[in-house]
C-alpha positions in Angstrom: -6.9 20.4 -32.6 -6.3 20.4 -29.1 -8.9 20.9 -26.5 -7.5 23.4 -23.9 -10.6 23.2 -21.6 -9.0 23.2 -17.8 -12.2 21.1 -16.7 -11.4 18.5 -19.2 -12.0 14.7 -17.3 -9.8 12.0 -18.2 -12.1 9.4 -20.4 -10.7 6.5 -18.3 -11.6 7.8 -15.0 -8.3 7.8 -13.2 -5.8 11.1 -13.3 -2.3 10.5 -13.5 -1.8 12.9 -10.8 -3.5 10.5 -8.2 -1.1 7.9 -8.9 1.7 10.4 -8.5 -0.1 11.5 -4.9 -0.5 7.5 -4.1 2.4 6.9 -4.6 4.2 10.0 -2.6 1.3 9.1 0.3 2.8 5.3 0.7 6.4 6.8 0.7 5.1 9.4 3.2 3.9 6.9 5.3 7.3 4.9 5.0 9.2 7.6 5.9 6.8 8.3 9.0 7.3 5.0 10.3 11.3 5.7 10.3 10.9 8.8 11.9 8.9 7.2 14.9 11.5 4.6 14.9 14.3 6.6 14.9 13.3 8.9 17.9 14.1 5.9 20.2 17.5 6.6 19.3 17.4 10.2 20.3 19.9 12.0 20.6 22.2 9.9 18.9 20.2 9.9 15.4 19.1 13.4 16.0 19.8 14.1 12.0 18.4 10.9 10.7 15.4 11.6 12.8 14.9 15.2 11.4 15.6 13.8 7.9 12.8 11.5 8.4 10.4 14.0 9.4 11.2 16.6 7.1 10.8 14.3 4.3 8.0 12.6 5.4 6.4 15.8 6.0 7.0 16.8 2.5 5.6 13.8 0.9 2.4 14.0 2.6 1.7 18.0 2.3 2.6 17.3 -1.2 0.1 14.4 -1.4 -2.8 17.0 0.2 -1.9 19.6 -2.0 -2.1 17.1 -5.4 -5.6 15.7 -4.1 -6.9 19.6 -3.2 -5.9 20.8 -6.7 -7.6 17.9 -8.6 -10.8 18.6 -6.4 -11.2 22.3 -6.5 -9.7 23.0 -10.0 -9.9 20.5 -12.2 -13.1 19.2 -10.3 -12.0 15.5 -10.5 -12.3 13.0 -7.5 -8.9 12.1 -6.7 -9.7 9.0 -5.0 -13.0 7.3 -7.2 -13.3 7.4 -10.6 -16.4 9.2 -11.0 -16.5 11.1 -14.1 -18.0 8.5 -16.2 -21.8 7.8 -16.4 -20.8 4.1 -16.3 -18.7 4.4 -13.5 -21.1 6.2 -11.7 -23.7 3.7 -12.4 -21.6 0.8 -11.4 -20.7 2.5 -8.0 -24.4 3.2 -7.1 -25.2 -0.2 -7.9 -22.6 -1.7 -5.6 -23.2 0.9 -2.5 -27.4 0.6 -3.0 
């Protein structure tokens, strides 16, 4: 029987959507760099510049939406796997 609890935490500490959001963040950063580079070629590269800008914005906004959903609805840290007692203890021992 499956558990339908929406506040379920992943046992290994990493939510799969965090990995997707991280990939989107990397792609968005690369597209942002391409967008800035194509600014030098305006007005000849206008369509390419607009394409890179829209794709970069889409990736970065999607990342923000995923991170916000993980934090607010699933109560899961999108950056640090902190949902297991051993992981919390390991992190606190490193920070303190």
